C-alpha positions in Angstrom: -10.6 51.2 18.5 -9.8 47.5 18.4 -12.4 45.5 20.0 -12.0 42.8 22.7 -11.6 39.9 20.4 -9.7 41.6 18.0 -7.3 42.2 21.0 -7.2 38.6 21.9 -6.7 37.7 18.2 -3.9 40.0 18.0 -2.0 38.6 21.1 -2.7 34.9 20.2 -1.4 35.9 16.5 1.9 37.1 18.4 1.9 33.8 20.4 1.8 31.8 16.8 4.6 33.8 15.4 7.1 33.1 18.3 5.9 29.4 17.6 6.6 29.6 14.1 9.9 31.1 14.5 10.6 27.7 16.8 9.7 25.5 14.1 11.9 27.4 11.8 14.8 27.1 13.7 14.4 23.1 14.5 14.4 22.8 10.8 17.2 24.9 10.3 18.8 23.1 13.0 18.2 19.6 11.0 18.8 20.8 7.7 21.3 23.5 7.3 22.9 24.6 10.5 26.7 24.6 10.4 28.3 21.7 12.9 29.6 24.2 15.5 26.5 26.0 15.4 24.7 23.7 18.0 25.2 25.4 21.3 24.3 29.0 20.1 21.2 27.0 18.1 20.1 25.6 21.8 20.3 28.7 23.5 18.3 30.6 21.0 15.2 27.9 20.9 15.5 28.1 24.5 14.8 31.5 24.8 12.3 31.4 21.9 10.2 28.5 23.9 10.6 30.6 27.2 9.3 33.9 25.5 6.8 32.3 23.9 5.7 29.9 26.6 5.6 33.1 29.4 3.6 35.0 27.0 1.0 32.8 26.3 0.8 31.7 30.1 0.6 35.2 31.7 -2.0 37.2 33.4 -2.7 39.2 30.4 -3.4 36.3 28.1 -5.9 35.2 31.4 -7.5 38.9 31.1 -7.8 39.2 27.3 -9.4 35.7 27.2 -12.0 37.3 29.8 -12.4 40.2 27.9 -13.6 38.5 25.0 -15.7 36.1 26.7 -17.4 38.7 28.1 -17.9 41.0 24.9 -19.3 37.9 23.3 -22.0 37.3 25.8 -24.9 35.8 24.5 -23.3 34.8 20.8 -23.9 31.6 19.4 -22.1 28.7 21.4 -21.1 26.9 18.0 -19.8 30.2 16.5 -15.8 30.6 15.4 -15.4 33.2 17.7 -16.6 31.4 20.8 -14.8 28.4 19.7 -11.4 30.5 19.5 -11.9 31.6 23.1 -12.9 28.4 24.3 -10.0 26.5 22.8 -7.6 29.3 23.9 -9.0 29.0 27.3 -8.3 25.6 27.9 -4.8 25.9 26.3 -4.1 28.8 28.5 -5.6 26.6 31.5 -3.3 23.7 30.6 -0.3 25.9 30.3 -0.5 27.2 33.7 0.2 23.8 34.9 3.7 23.9 33.3 4.8 27.0 34.6 
């Protein structure tokens, strides 16, 4: 059974993977994309960015953050786990502004 923190880490890893795909598409656009590929690449980039933002800004992210924070109740505030939850929560709250 996966812990609350483990579930959050898996969720955030998927969001990070989407960000990596975005960077790869951007790099390819700047270095190797065929001349007529701009329209298709723009659509693909827009889709990946939208999916990434929707996933991260979702209520599920908030639920996972709450669950992980509850599971870490009493943990050292300077621990890596608490820092992950604190930083992810701040980024998640900011992402809600840009929906």
